[in-house]
C-alpha positions as CSV (number, residue, x, y, z in Angstrom):
1,M,76.3,-42.8,78.2
2,K,77.5,-39.2,78.4
3,K,79.5,-38.2,81.5
4,T,79.4,-34.5,82.3
5,Q,81.5,-32.3,84.7
6,P,80.4,-29.0,86.2
7,F,81.7,-26.0,84.2
8,I,82.2,-23.4,86.9
9,P,84.7,-25.4,89.1
10,L,86.8,-26.1,86.0
11,F,86.8,-22.4,85.1
12,K,87.9,-21.5,88.6
13,Q,90.8,-24.0,88.2
14,F,91.6,-22.3,84.9
15,I,91.9,-19.0,86.7
16,R,94.0,-20.5,89.6
17,D,96.4,-22.1,87.1
18,S,96.8,-18.8,85.4
19,E,97.5,-17.0,88.7
20,T,100.1,-19.5,89.9
21,G,102.0,-19.8,86.7
22,K,101.0,-23.4,86.1
23,R,99.3,-22.2,82.9
24,L,101.6,-20.0,80.7
25,K,101.4,-18.1,77.4
26,K,102.5,-20.0,74.3
27,N,105.8,-18.1,74.5
28,G,106.4,-19.3,78.1
29,E,105.6,-16.0,79.7
30,R,103.2,-15.7,82.7
31,I,99.6,-14.6,82.2
32,T,99.3,-10.9,83.0
33,S,97.3,-9.7,86.0
34,R,95.1,-7.8,83.6
35,S,94.1,-11.0,81.7
36,I,93.4,-12.8,85.0
37,E,91.2,-9.9,86.1
38,N,89.3,-10.3,82.8
39,Y,88.9,-14.0,83.4
40,S,87.3,-13.2,86.8
41,Y,84.8,-10.9,85.2
42,V,83.9,-13.6,82.7
43,L,83.4,-16.1,85.6
44,K,81.1,-13.7,87.3
45,N,79.1,-13.2,84.1
46,L,78.8,-16.9,83.6
47,I,77.6,-17.5,87.2
48,R,75.0,-14.7,86.9
49,F,73.8,-16.1,83.5
50,S,73.5,-19.6,84.8
51,T,71.6,-18.4,88.0
52,D,69.3,-16.0,86.2
53,T,68.4,-18.2,83.3
54,N,68.6,-21.7,85.0
55,F,71.0,-22.8,82.3
56,E,73.0,-25.7,83.5
57,L,76.7,-25.1,82.7
58,R,78.7,-28.3,82.2
59,V,81.3,-29.9,79.9
60,C,81.5,-33.3,78.4
61,S,84.3,-35.2,76.7
62,I,83.1,-36.1,73.2
63,L,85.3,-39.2,73.1
64,R,83.3,-42.4,72.7
65,L,80.0,-40.5,72.2
66,T,77.5,-41.9,69.7
67,K,76.5,-40.0,66.7
68,R,73.3,-39.0,68.3
69,E,75.0,-37.9,71.5
70,L,77.5,-35.9,69.5
71,Q,74.7,-34.0,67.7
72,S,73.1,-33.4,71.1
73,E,76.4,-31.9,72.4
74,K,76.7,-29.7,69.3
75,N,73.1,-28.4,69.9
76,Y,73.9,-27.7,73.6
77,W,76.8,-25.4,72.8
78,K,74.9,-23.6,70.0
79,K,72.1,-23.0,72.5
80,F,74.7,-21.8,75.1
81,Y,76.2,-19.3,72.8
82,K,72.8,-17.9,71.7
83,N,71.4,-17.7,75.2
84,F,74.6,-16.3,76.8
85,T,75.1,-13.5,74.2
86,E,71.5,-12.6,74.3
87,Y,71.6,-12.4,78.1
88,M,74.7,-10.1,77.9
89,Y,73.0,-7.8,75.3
90,K,69.9,-7.5,77.5
91,K,72.1,-6.4,80.3
92,G,73.2,-3.5,78.2
93,C,76.6,-4.8,77.0
94,F,77.9,-3.9,73.5
95,D,79.7,-6.0,70.9
96,N,83.3,-5.4,72.2
97,Y,82.5,-6.5,75.7
98,V,80.4,-9.5,74.7
99,G,83.1,-10.5,72.2
100,A,85.8,-10.2,74.9
101,N,83.8,-12.6,77.1
102,I,83.4,-15.1,74.2
103,K,87.1,-14.9,73.4
104,V,88.0,-15.8,77.0
105,I,85.6,-18.7,77.0
106,R,87.3,-20.0,73.8
107,V,90.7,-19.8,75.6
108,F,89.2,-21.8,78.4
109,F,88.1,-24.6,76.1
110,N,91.6,-24.7,74.7
111,Y,92.9,-25.0,78.3
112,L,90.6,-28.0,78.9
113,K,92.0,-29.8,75.9
114,E,95.7,-28.9,76.3
115,E,96.1,-28.8,80.1
116,K,93.3,-31.0,81.5
117,D,93.0,-33.6,78.7
118,I,89.3,-33.0,78.5
119,Y,88.4,-32.9,74.8
120,T,85.0,-31.3,74.5
121,G,85.2,-31.0,70.7
122,D,85.6,-27.9,68.5
123,F,82.2,-26.5,69.1
124,H,83.7,-23.4,70.7
125,K,85.4,-22.5,67.4
126,Q,81.9,-21.6,66.1
127,F,81.5,-19.0,68.9
128,Y,81.6,-15.8,66.9
129,V,83.7,-13.0,68.4
130,R,82.1,-9.7,67.5
131,K,84.2,-6.5,67.4
132,E,83.0,-2.9,66.9
133,Q,84.8,0.2,65.8
134,I,84.2,2.7,68.6
135,D,84.0,6.4,67.8
136,I,87.4,8.1,68.5
137,L,87.0,11.0,70.8
138,V,90.2,13.0,71.5
139,L,91.2,16.4,72.7
140,S,91.7,19.0,70.0
141,P,95.2,20.7,70.0
142,E,93.4,23.8,71.4
143,Q,91.9,21.9,74.3
144,L,95.2,20.2,75.1
145,K,97.0,23.5,75.1
146,F,94.4,24.9,77.5
147,L,95.1,22.1,80.0
148,I,98.8,22.6,79.6
149,H,99.1,26.3,79.9
150,D,96.0,27.9,81.6
151,K,97.2,28.9,85.0
152,A,93.9,30.4,86.1
153,F,92.2,27.1,85.5
154,D,94.9,25.2,87.2
155,R,94.4,27.3,90.4
156,K,90.7,26.4,90.4
157,L,91.5,22.7,90.9
158,V,92.1,21.0,94.2
159,S,95.4,19.2,94.7
160,T,94.0,15.7,93.7
161,Q,92.4,17.1,90.6
162,R,95.5,19.0,89.7
163,K,97.5,15.7,89.9
164,I,95.0,13.9,87.7
165,K,95.1,16.7,85.2
166,D,98.9,16.6,85.1
167,I,98.9,12.8,84.6
168,F,96.3,13.2,81.8
169,V,98.4,15.9,80.1
170,F,101.5,13.7,80.4
171,G,99.7,10.8,78.8
172,C,98.3,13.0,76.1
173,T,101.8,14.0,75.3
174,T,103.7,10.7,75.5
175,G,101.0,8.3,74.2
176,L,101.7,5.9,77.0
177,R,99.1,3.4,78.1
178,F,97.5,4.1,81.5
179,S,99.1,0.9,83.0
180,D,102.6,2.0,81.7
181,I,102.3,5.5,83.2
182,F,101.8,4.2,86.7
183,L,104.9,2.0,86.4
184,L,107.3,4.9,85.7
185,K,110.2,5.5,88.0
186,N,113.1,7.9,88.0
187,K,115.2,5.4,86.0
188,N,112.8,5.9,83.1
189,F,113.8,9.6,82.7
190,E,117.1,10.5,81.3
191,K,118.8,13.8,80.6
192,N,121.1,13.8,77.5
193,D,122.8,16.9,76.2
194,G,120.4,19.2,78.0
195,E,117.3,17.4,76.7
196,W,115.1,15.1,78.7
197,Y,114.0,11.7,77.4
198,L,111.5,9.0,78.5
199,K,112.8,5.5,78.0
200,L,110.7,2.4,78.8
201,K,109.5,-1.0,77.7
202,S,105.8,-1.4,77.3
203,K,104.2,-3.8,79.7
204,K,101.7,-4.9,77.1
205,T,103.6,-5.0,73.8
206,K,107.2,-5.4,75.2
207,T,108.3,-2.8,72.8
208,Y,110.9,-0.1,73.7
209,S,110.4,3.6,73.4
210,Y,112.7,6.5,73.7
211,I,110.7,9.7,73.6
212,K,112.0,13.3,73.8
213,L,109.9,15.3,76.3
214,P,108.7,18.9,76.0
215,G,109.4,21.3,78.8
216,Y,105.9,21.1,80.4
217,A,106.1,17.3,80.6
218,V,109.6,17.6,82.3
219,D,108.0,20.0,84.7
220,I,105.3,17.5,85.5
221,Y,108.0,14.8,86.2
222,K,110.0,17.1,88.4
223,K,106.9,18.1,90.3
224,Y,106.1,14.5,91.3
225,R,109.7,13.0,91.3
226,P,110.2,10.9,94.4
227,T,113.4,10.8,96.3
228,S,113.5,7.0,96.3
229,E,114.5,5.2,93.1
230,R,112.1,2.3,94.0
231,I,108.9,4.5,94.2
232,T,106.8,5.1,91.1
233,I,106.4,8.7,89.9
234,F,102.6,9.0,90.1
235,G,101.9,6.6,93.0
236,E,99.1,4.0,93.1
237,K,96.7,3.8,90.2
238,N,92.9,3.7,90.6
239,L,91.2,3.7,87.2
240,S,87.6,4.3,88.4
241,N,88.6,7.3,90.5
242,F,90.9,8.6,87.7
243,N,88.1,8.5,85.1
244,R,85.5,10.0,87.5
245,S,87.7,12.9,88.4
246,L,88.7,13.4,84.8
247,K,85.1,13.9,83.7
248,R,84.7,16.6,86.4
249,I,87.9,18.3,85.3
250,G,86.6,18.3,81.7
251,E,83.3,19.8,82.9
252,M,85.1,22.5,84.8
253,A,87.3,23.2,81.7
254,G,84.1,23.9,79.7
255,F,84.5,20.8,77.4
256,T,80.8,20.4,77.4
257,D,79.9,20.4,73.7
258,T,77.3,17.9,72.7
259,V,78.7,14.8,71.0
260,E,76.9,11.8,69.5
261,V,78.3,8.5,70.5
262,S,77.2,5.2,68.9
263,R,78.0,1.6,69.8
264,E,77.1,-1.7,68.2
265,K,75.0,-4.6,69.4
266,Q,75.1,-7.7,67.2
267,G,76.7,-5.6,64.4
268,K,74.0,-2.9,64.5
269,A,74.7,0.6,65.5
270,K,72.9,1.9,68.6
271,K,73.0,5.5,69.7
272,V,74.3,5.8,73.3
273,T,72.3,8.2,75.4
274,A,73.4,9.5,78.8
275,K,71.2,9.7,81.8
276,K,70.9,13.4,80.9
277,D,69.2,14.6,77.8
278,K,72.5,15.2,76.0
279,E,75.8,13.4,75.9
280,R,78.6,15.9,76.5
281,F,82.3,15.6,75.5
282,C,83.5,15.7,79.1
283,D,81.2,12.8,80.0
284,N,83.3,10.7,77.6
285,M,86.7,11.6,78.9
286,S,88.7,8.7,80.3
287,S,92.2,7.2,80.5
288,H,91.8,5.9,76.9
289,M,91.6,9.4,75.6
290,M,95.3,10.1,76.6
291,R,96.9,7.7,74.1
292,R,94.3,8.5,71.4
293,T,95.0,12.2,71.8
294,A,98.7,11.8,71.7
295,I,98.6,9.8,68.5
296,T,96.1,12.1,66.7
297,T,97.9,15.3,67.8
298,L,101.2,14.1,66.4
299,L,99.5,13.2,63.1
300,I,97.4,16.4,63.0
301,L,100.5,18.6,63.6
302,G,102.4,16.9,60.8
303,M,104.6,14.2,62.1
304,P,105.1,11.4,59.5
305,E,103.1,8.2,60.1
306,H,106.1,5.9,60.4
307,L,107.5,8.0,63.2
308,V,104.2,8.1,65.1
309,R,104.0,4.4,64.8
310,K,107.5,4.1,66.3
311,I,106.5,6.2,69.3
312,S,103.1,4.5,69.8
313,G,104.4,0.9,69.3
314,H,101.9,0.1,66.4
315,S,103.0,-2.2,63.7
316,H,102.8,-1.2,60.0
317,A,99.8,-3.4,59.5
318,S,97.9,-2.2,62.5
319,S,94.3,-1.6,61.6
320,S,93.7,0.3,64.9
321,F,96.4,2.8,64.0
322,N,94.8,3.4,60.5
323,R,91.7,4.6,62.4
324,Y,93.8,7.4,63.9
325,V,95.1,8.3,60.5
326,H,91.6,8.6,59.1
327,Y,90.4,10.6,62.1
328,A,93.4,13.0,61.8
329,Q,92.7,13.4,58.0
330,A,89.1,14.3,58.8
331,Y,90.3,17.0,61.2
332,I,92.8,18.3,58.6
333,D,90.1,18.4,55.9
334,K,87.8,20.3,58.3
335,E,90.4,22.9,58.9
336,I,91.3,23.2,55.2
337,T,87.6,23.7,54.4
338,K,87.5,26.7,56.7
339,V,90.3,28.2,54.7
340,H,88.7,27.4,51.4
341,N,85.4,28.9,52.5
342,K,87.2,32.2,53.3
343,L,88.7,32.1,49.8
344,E,85.3,31.5,48.2
345,V,84.0,34.8,49.5
346,Y,84.9,37.8,47.4
347,E,83.7,41.3,48.4
348,Q,84.7,44.0,45.9
349,N,85.3,47.4,47.4
350,I,83.1,50.0,45.7
351,S,84.2,53.6,46.4
């Protein structure tokens, strides 16, 4: 006879073991706080799904099951995957988010087998993790220069907006991840032969960077440089406030051109519509745009790919980096077309 155990308490234990260091990565490092935060989001989604759909969540060791019971267990997890993903899509989620939830659930099943000695079978390996290629939206070099240099616009901003704009400009220049920017301290800035450099180890990839800074980025650092070596340069981070303020700053800057953004659900493209009639560029500004802007700007302005990869920390085989290359090439093609169109026109002077 099948003996089942409640799913949710085990998932909570999975999170606790990750928090306390009882569960580690395969390389022996502790699970990051960002990953644990993601586990908590998945737990909330699973609880809502179970409550809203009356779907009983449980696990069962497949050892000593009969053939019929094994088939029943296989059908149960097929049904779970179908019902859970459909539930998430109906809630308005897209492929990347649904796929991220499924990926965490698969990690949880591995934990049950390896840490709790509960062998539930390999049914979770059939859970398909969908991924989507989200449209890349970045600042143009002209927009970035406006934020860097326009003093009149800078004076229109209140102090909190001005700081967020400065952080955004710094991120668009250095290509740092949002999480890495808010870990910067005085020790990460070094002056060498009259030039300023940023040196750090990425929290996510563990790769080292040594980046020469332009004058305006140095000015931003000096503006917020703390007197204590232990205090971070830009203070505490609050992602939701940052993104909300950034959208307002983009609106004030006039970055209001209409853009068409599409996302995917179950592999099919869906046009994303805003609450307003049109989706504007500023409505899509977020912390993610900093790194994307830095990478594409370097490529657009002619820096060789291998050097950009060194700065951004992307490997040679990185598929995500290749998307930036394609985007930059499309931008270059567009600019070249403008020149070609001017050459196509010939007006003969008739005296």
